C-alpha positions as CSV (number, residue, x, y, z in Angstrom):
1,X,137.4,66.9,116.1
2,X,136.8,64.3,119.0
3,X,133.4,63.1,120.0
4,X,133.7,64.8,123.4
5,X,134.4,68.0,121.5
6,X,131.1,67.2,119.3
7,X,129.2,66.3,122.1
8,X,130.1,69.7,124.0
9,X,129.1,71.8,121.0
10,X,125.8,70.2,121.1
11,X,125.1,70.8,124.2
12,X,126.4,74.5,124.0
13,X,124.0,77.4,123.7
14,X,124.0,78.9,120.2
15,X,122.7,82.4,118.7
16,X,119.2,80.9,118.4
17,X,119.2,78.3,121.0
18,X,120.9,74.6,121.9
19,X,122.6,73.2,118.9
20,X,121.5,69.8,118.1
21,X,124.0,66.9,117.3
22,X,123.4,66.7,113.6
23,X,124.0,70.4,113.5
24,X,127.4,69.9,115.5
25,X,128.5,67.8,113.1
26,X,127.4,70.0,110.1
27,X,129.7,73.0,111.9
28,X,132.7,70.4,112.4
29,X,132.9,69.1,109.0
30,X,133.6,72.0,106.4
31,X,136.9,73.0,108.0
32,X,138.0,69.5,107.2
33,X,136.4,68.6,103.8
34,X,136.8,72.0,102.0
35,X,140.8,71.8,102.1
36,X,141.3,69.5,99.5
37,X,138.9,71.0,96.6
38,X,140.9,74.0,97.3
39,X,144.1,72.2,97.1
40,X,143.1,70.5,93.8
41,X,141.6,74.0,92.5
42,X,145.0,75.6,92.7
43,X,146.7,72.5,91.3
44,X,144.6,72.6,88.0
45,X,144.9,76.3,87.6
46,X,148.8,75.7,87.8
47,X,148.4,73.0,85.4
48,X,146.2,75.1,83.3
49,X,148.1,78.3,83.2
50,X,151.6,76.0,82.3
51,X,150.2,74.0,79.4
52,X,148.6,77.0,78.2
53,X,152.0,79.0,78.3
54,X,154.0,76.3,77.1
55,X,151.6,76.0,74.0
56,X,151.9,79.5,73.3
57,X,155.8,79.5,73.2
58,X,156.0,76.0,71.5
59,X,153.3,77.1,68.6
60,X,155.6,80.6,67.9
61,X,153.8,82.8,69.2
62,X,157.2,84.5,70.7
63,X,160.4,84.5,68.4
64,X,163.4,82.6,69.9
65,X,165.2,85.2,71.9
66,X,162.2,87.4,72.6
67,X,161.6,88.6,75.8
68,X,158.1,87.0,77.4
69,X,155.8,89.8,77.8
70,X,154.4,89.3,81.1
71,X,151.8,91.7,81.5
72,X,150.3,90.9,78.3
73,X,150.1,87.2,78.8
74,X,148.7,88.1,82.2
75,X,146.1,90.1,80.3
76,X,146.0,87.1,77.7
77,X,145.1,84.2,80.2
78,X,143.4,86.6,82.7
79,X,145.6,85.6,85.7
80,X,148.1,87.7,87.9
81,X,151.8,87.5,87.6
82,X,152.3,84.9,90.4
83,X,150.6,81.9,88.5
84,X,152.7,83.3,85.4
85,X,156.1,83.2,87.2
86,X,155.6,79.9,88.9
87,X,155.0,78.4,85.1
88,X,157.9,80.2,83.7
89,X,159.9,78.8,86.2
90,X,158.8,75.0,85.2
91,X,159.2,75.9,81.3
92,X,162.8,77.1,82.4
93,X,163.5,73.9,83.8
94,X,162.5,72.3,80.3
95,X,164.5,74.2,78.6
96,X,162.1,76.3,76.7
97,X,162.8,80.1,78.2
98,X,165.7,81.4,79.9
99,X,165.1,83.3,83.1
100,X,167.2,86.8,83.3
101,X,168.3,87.9,86.9
102,X,165.8,91.2,87.6
103,X,164.8,91.2,83.8
104,X,161.8,88.6,83.5
105,X,162.4,85.8,80.9
106,X,163.6,85.3,76.9
107,X,162.3,82.4,74.9
108,X,165.6,80.4,74.7
109,X,167.3,80.4,71.4
110,X,169.0,77.4,69.9
111,X,171.7,77.7,67.6
112,X,171.8,75.7,64.3
113,X,174.6,73.5,65.6
114,X,173.0,72.8,69.0
115,X,169.4,71.8,67.4
116,X,171.7,69.2,65.0
117,X,173.6,67.7,68.0
118,X,170.1,67.6,70.2
119,X,168.2,66.0,67.2
120,X,170.8,63.4,67.0
121,X,170.8,62.6,70.7
122,X,166.9,62.2,70.8
123,X,167.4,60.1,67.4
124,X,169.4,57.8,69.4
125,X,167.2,57.8,72.5
126,X,164.0,56.9,70.6
127,X,166.0,54.6,68.6
128,X,166.9,52.6,71.6
129,X,163.3,52.9,73.0
130,X,161.6,51.6,69.9
131,X,163.8,48.5,70.1
132,X,163.1,48.0,73.7
133,X,159.5,48.7,73.3
134,X,159.1,45.9,70.7
135,X,160.3,43.4,73.2
136,X,158.2,44.7,76.3
137,X,155.0,46.7,74.8
138,X,151.6,45.2,76.2
139,X,148.9,44.8,73.9
140,X,147.2,47.4,75.8
141,X,150.0,49.9,75.4
142,X,150.0,49.3,71.8
143,X,146.2,49.8,71.4
144,X,146.7,53.1,73.0
145,X,149.5,54.2,70.6
146,X,146.9,52.9,67.8
147,X,144.3,55.1,68.8
148,X,146.5,58.1,69.2
149,X,147.9,57.6,65.6
150,X,144.1,57.5,64.6
151,X,143.2,60.6,66.3
152,X,146.6,62.6,65.2
153,X,145.4,61.1,61.3
154,X,142.1,62.8,61.8
155,X,144.0,66.1,62.9
156,X,146.3,66.1,59.9
157,X,143.3,65.7,57.5
158,X,141.9,68.8,59.0
159,X,145.2,70.7,59.1
160,X,144.9,71.0,63.1
161,X,148.5,71.2,63.9
162,X,147.8,71.8,67.4
163,X,145.9,68.7,67.9
164,X,148.3,66.6,65.4
165,X,151.3,67.7,67.7
166,X,149.7,67.2,70.8
167,X,149.1,63.3,69.7
168,X,152.5,63.1,67.9
169,X,154.3,63.9,71.2
170,X,152.0,61.6,73.1
171,X,152.6,58.7,70.8
172,X,156.5,59.2,71.1
173,X,156.1,59.8,75.0
174,X,154.3,56.3,74.9
175,X,157.3,54.5,73.0
176,X,159.6,55.5,75.5
177,X,157.3,54.6,78.4
178,X,156.8,51.2,76.7
179,X,160.6,50.6,76.6
180,X,160.1,50.2,80.6
181,X,163.6,51.5,81.1
182,X,164.0,54.3,84.0
183,X,167.4,55.5,82.8
184,X,166.2,56.0,79.3
185,X,163.1,57.7,80.2
186,X,164.7,60.1,82.7
187,X,167.5,61.0,79.9
188,X,164.6,61.3,77.0
189,X,162.7,63.7,79.5
190,X,165.4,65.9,79.9
191,X,165.9,66.7,76.0
192,X,162.4,66.6,75.1
193,X,161.5,70.1,76.6
194,X,164.5,71.9,74.8
195,X,163.3,70.3,71.5
196,X,159.6,70.9,72.0
197,X,159.2,74.2,69.9
198,X,161.9,73.0,67.2
199,X,159.8,69.7,66.7
200,X,156.7,72.0,66.3
201,X,158.3,74.6,64.0
202,X,159.8,71.8,61.5
203,X,156.1,71.0,60.3
204,X,155.5,74.3,59.1
205,X,158.9,73.8,56.6
206,X,157.7,75.7,53.5
207,X,160.3,74.2,51.4
208,X,158.8,70.9,51.3
209,X,155.8,69.2,52.8
210,X,157.7,68.0,55.9
211,X,154.0,67.5,57.6
212,X,152.9,65.0,54.8
213,X,156.4,63.2,55.4
214,X,156.1,63.1,59.2
215,X,152.6,61.6,58.9
216,X,153.9,59.0,56.5
217,X,156.7,57.9,58.7
218,X,154.3,57.5,61.4
219,X,152.5,55.0,59.6
220,X,156.0,52.9,59.1
221,X,156.3,53.3,63.0
222,X,153.0,52.2,64.0
223,X,153.5,49.2,61.4
224,X,156.8,48.1,62.7
225,X,155.7,48.8,66.3
226,X,152.4,46.3,65.4
227,X,155.0,43.4,64.3
228,X,157.3,43.8,67.1
229,X,160.2,44.5,64.6
230,X,162.5,46.3,66.9
231,X,165.7,46.7,64.3
232,X,163.3,47.8,61.7
233,X,161.3,50.3,64.2
234,X,164.7,51.5,65.7
235,X,165.8,52.6,62.2
236,X,162.6,54.3,61.1
237,X,162.5,56.4,64.5
238,X,166.2,57.5,63.9
239,X,165.3,58.5,60.2
240,X,162.4,60.4,61.5
241,X,164.2,62.4,63.9
242,X,167.2,63.0,61.3
243,X,164.6,64.1,58.6
244,X,163.1,66.5,61.3
245,X,166.0,67.7,62.5
246,X,166.9,69.2,58.6
247,X,163.5,71.1,58.6
248,X,163.9,72.6,62.2
249,X,167.5,73.7,61.9
250,X,166.3,75.6,58.6
251,X,163.7,77.2,60.4
252,X,165.7,78.2,63.7
253,X,168.1,79.8,61.1
254,X,165.7,81.9,59.5
255,X,164.7,83.7,62.5
256,X,166.5,86.9,62.7
257,X,168.6,87.4,66.1
258,X,167.2,90.1,68.4
259,X,169.4,93.3,68.5
260,X,169.9,93.1,72.1
261,X,171.5,89.3,71.7
262,X,173.4,90.1,68.7
263,X,174.9,93.3,70.5
264,X,176.0,91.1,73.5
265,X,177.2,88.2,71.1
266,X,179.6,90.7,69.4
267,X,180.7,92.2,72.7
């Protein structure tokens, strides 16, 4: 609002008499100031719905190949279908779900062979990231990774898999960031979402203590990064992903294929 408009408002007659200059200012300001908080509120709601839905799927509440029950999830999260469907679009771009034309969405099922191949690619990317990170990481960035490691260890001791996995993924992301290589980061991000659920489920391997193995491997990762031992960290990260690959592939193979998918594959 211009100064001329404000002074005109100050001199005009209101319902209860003349409007003073301070009153005119108070009338003019809210229209401009209230927009940003609303934008922030909508943005934070979107982020919250997206994060909760991502965790819900990653943590195995829906089997691979299962339909996404929109009505049930709207009731669970206390939201309408519009923010839910917006979040589903993001998860589809991350590779966690498949959007079905006019039929909702389905949790993406990754075949055993695809899991093996994807984990090998991720292992190569993280191995390169580890080598580069040892050349370029700052003391502050290392300290943040060390803090996350100790927080993750606390979650491991409490058997808090949700908290453990959040810290675990943050550590891997920080190592890639420390590599300071834009093409590497972009490639890593494009694969990370597709394997997020498989990486989580690998910790649930009942045949061996994969969770404990992963924690010990992270101790090795932190030690090599602290010493800036690039070649050593590269080998550890690749082996870390290889070990997780076997557990993830076994878990995926153990989940029955939904009947409608099986019928489609046999047709």
